[in-house]
C-alpha positions as CSV (number, residue, x, y, z in Angstrom):
1,M,39.7,-10.1,32.5
2,R,36.8,-11.6,34.9
3,P,33.6,-12.8,33.1
4,G,31.3,-10.2,34.3
5,I,33.2,-7.2,32.4
6,A,33.7,-9.6,29.4
7,L,30.2,-10.2,28.9
8,I,29.7,-6.7,29.5
9,G,32.3,-6.1,26.6
10,R,30.6,-8.2,24.3
11,L,26.8,-7.0,24.8
12,V,28.3,-2.8,24.4
13,C,29.8,-4.3,20.5
14,L,26.5,-6.0,19.8
15,L,24.4,-3.2,20.6
16,A,26.8,-0.9,18.6
17,G,26.9,-3.1,15.7
18,V,23.1,-3.2,15.8
19,W,22.6,0.5,15.6
20,L,25.1,0.7,13.3
21,I,22.8,-1.5,10.8
22,C,19.6,0.5,11.9
23,S,21.3,3.8,11.9
24,G,20.7,4.5,8.4
25,S,17.8,3.0,8.0
26,P,14.4,4.5,7.5
27,A,11.7,3.3,10.0
28,H,8.9,1.9,7.9
29,A,9.1,-1.3,6.1
30,A,10.5,-1.3,2.7
31,T,8.1,-1.9,-0.3
32,T,9.3,-3.4,-3.1
33,E,6.2,-3.5,-5.6
34,R,4.1,-1.0,-7.3
35,I,1.0,-2.7,-7.0
36,V,0.1,-3.6,-3.2
37,V,-0.4,-7.3,-3.1
38,N,-0.3,-10.4,-1.0
39,R,3.4,-11.7,-0.6
40,Y,2.1,-15.0,-0.7
41,S,-0.8,-15.3,-2.9
42,G,0.0,-12.3,-5.4
43,V,-3.9,-11.2,-5.0
44,A,-4.4,-7.4,-4.8
45,I,-6.1,-5.3,-2.2
46,E,-6.4,-8.3,-0.2
47,G,-9.1,-10.1,-2.9
48,F,-11.4,-6.9,-2.4
49,D,-13.3,-6.4,-5.8
50,P,-12.4,-3.3,-6.7
51,V,-15.6,-2.3,-8.3
52,A,-17.7,-3.0,-5.8
53,Y,-16.0,0.2,-4.2
54,F,-18.2,2.1,-6.7
55,V,-21.0,0.2,-7.2
56,D,-22.0,-0.3,-3.7
57,G,-19.9,1.5,-1.9
58,V,-18.8,-0.9,0.3
59,A,-15.3,-3.0,0.3
60,E,-16.7,-6.4,-0.7
61,L,-14.5,-9.5,-1.6
62,G,-14.7,-11.2,-4.8
63,T,-14.1,-15.0,-5.4
64,A,-11.1,-17.0,-7.2
65,E,-14.2,-18.0,-9.7
66,F,-13.5,-14.1,-10.9
67,E,-10.1,-13.5,-11.6
68,A,-8.2,-11.0,-13.6
69,N,-4.2,-11.0,-14.2
70,L,-3.6,-6.9,-14.6
71,W,0.0,-5.3,-13.8
72,G,1.7,-8.2,-11.8
73,A,-1.7,-8.8,-10.1
74,V,-4.2,-11.2,-8.8
75,W,-7.3,-9.3,-9.2
76,R,-10.3,-10.9,-7.8
77,F,-14.3,-9.8,-8.4
78,R,-17.7,-10.8,-7.3
79,N,-19.0,-11.5,-10.6
80,D,-18.2,-11.2,-14.2
81,G,-19.7,-8.3,-15.0
82,D,-17.6,-6.3,-12.3
83,R,-14.1,-8.6,-14.0
84,A,-15.2,-7.2,-17.5
85,E,-16.0,-3.3,-16.1
86,F,-12.8,-3.4,-14.2
87,L,-10.6,-4.4,-17.6
88,A,-12.2,-2.2,-19.9
89,H,-11.5,0.5,-17.2
90,P,-8.1,-0.4,-15.2
91,E,-7.5,3.0,-14.8
92,I,-10.4,4.0,-13.0
93,Y,-11.3,0.9,-11.1
94,G,-7.7,0.1,-9.9
95,P,-6.6,2.2,-6.5
96,Q,-4.4,4.9,-7.3
97,F,-1.2,5.0,-6.6
98,G,-1.1,0.9,-6.5
99,G,-2.9,1.3,-3.3
100,Y,-0.1,3.3,-1.6
101,D,-2.0,5.1,0.8
102,P,-1.9,8.6,-0.4
103,A,-1.6,10.4,3.0
104,D,1.5,8.3,4.0
105,I,3.6,8.8,0.4
106,A,2.6,13.0,0.9
107,R,4.9,12.2,3.9
108,G,7.3,10.4,1.8
109,V,6.7,6.9,2.6
110,T,5.1,4.2,1.0
111,V,2.9,1.7,3.4
112,A,0.4,-0.5,2.2
113,G,-3.5,0.7,2.2
114,N,-6.3,-1.5,3.5
115,P,-9.0,-2.4,2.0
116,H,-11.3,-1.4,4.1
117,F,-10.1,2.4,4.8
118,F,-11.0,4.2,1.3
119,V,-12.4,7.3,-0.2
120,I,-13.8,7.5,-3.9
121,S,-13.0,11.1,-4.9
122,A,-13.2,12.4,-8.0
123,Q,-14.2,9.0,-9.4
124,R,-11.0,7.6,-8.2
125,L,-10.5,4.9,-5.2
126,Y,-8.0,5.5,-3.1
127,L,-6.9,3.0,0.1
128,F,-5.3,4.0,3.1
129,S,-3.6,2.3,6.3
130,R,-5.0,4.0,8.7
131,E,-8.8,5.6,9.5
132,D,-7.4,8.8,10.4
133,N,-5.0,9.3,7.3
134,R,-8.9,8.4,5.2
135,D,-10.3,10.8,7.2
136,A,-8.1,14.1,6.6
137,F,-7.5,12.8,2.9
138,A,-11.7,13.2,2.7
139,K,-11.8,16.4,4.2
140,D,-8.9,18.1,1.5
141,P,-8.6,15.2,-0.8
142,E,-6.4,18.4,-3.5
143,R,-4.2,19.1,-0.8
144,F,-2.5,15.8,-0.3
145,L,-2.8,15.2,-3.7
146,N,-0.3,18.1,-4.6
147,E,2.2,16.9,-2.0
148,V,1.6,13.4,-3.5
149,G,2.2,14.4,-7.3
150,K,5.3,16.2,-5.8
151,R,6.9,12.7,-4.1
152,W,5.1,9.7,-6.4
153,P,7.5,9.6,-8.8
154,A,10.4,9.3,-6.6
155,L,8.8,6.5,-4.5
156,Q,7.5,4.6,-7.5
157,D,11.0,4.8,-9.0
158,K,12.1,3.1,-5.8
159,L,9.5,0.6,-6.3
160,S,10.3,-2.4,-8.1
161,Q,9.0,-2.8,-11.5
């Protein structure tokens, strides 16, 4: 057999193997956590203070000096008051859906939200993976939340506990 033909045969086999492995996989990255955390530090929402979204209407970083552990994640705050308020009412201040983008959840996938793209709707914090997802949600939160309500339980079951 000529060397060129053998090389082409190996390449075809390699590509066929890659196709078989990838063909059953979804296009999005798999998620394995119920709360979006930094995989190296365990810090939720990249260290942004979840209470600051409500108090100041902006994303502000917390510090390691004011931390709390809840739901298997490390949460950071700007001050002791924000930390106390969060611990008293985590269901209000914690990002909904564990920090996953509700627009993506409505499409049936879990994609981590970016702390810079957020909306507060009905006194709840939502984080989004992209600016256009945030803008679409802000125009009609009810439509998204209706679809999320149908999909979130099954998606949440797939995330580790």
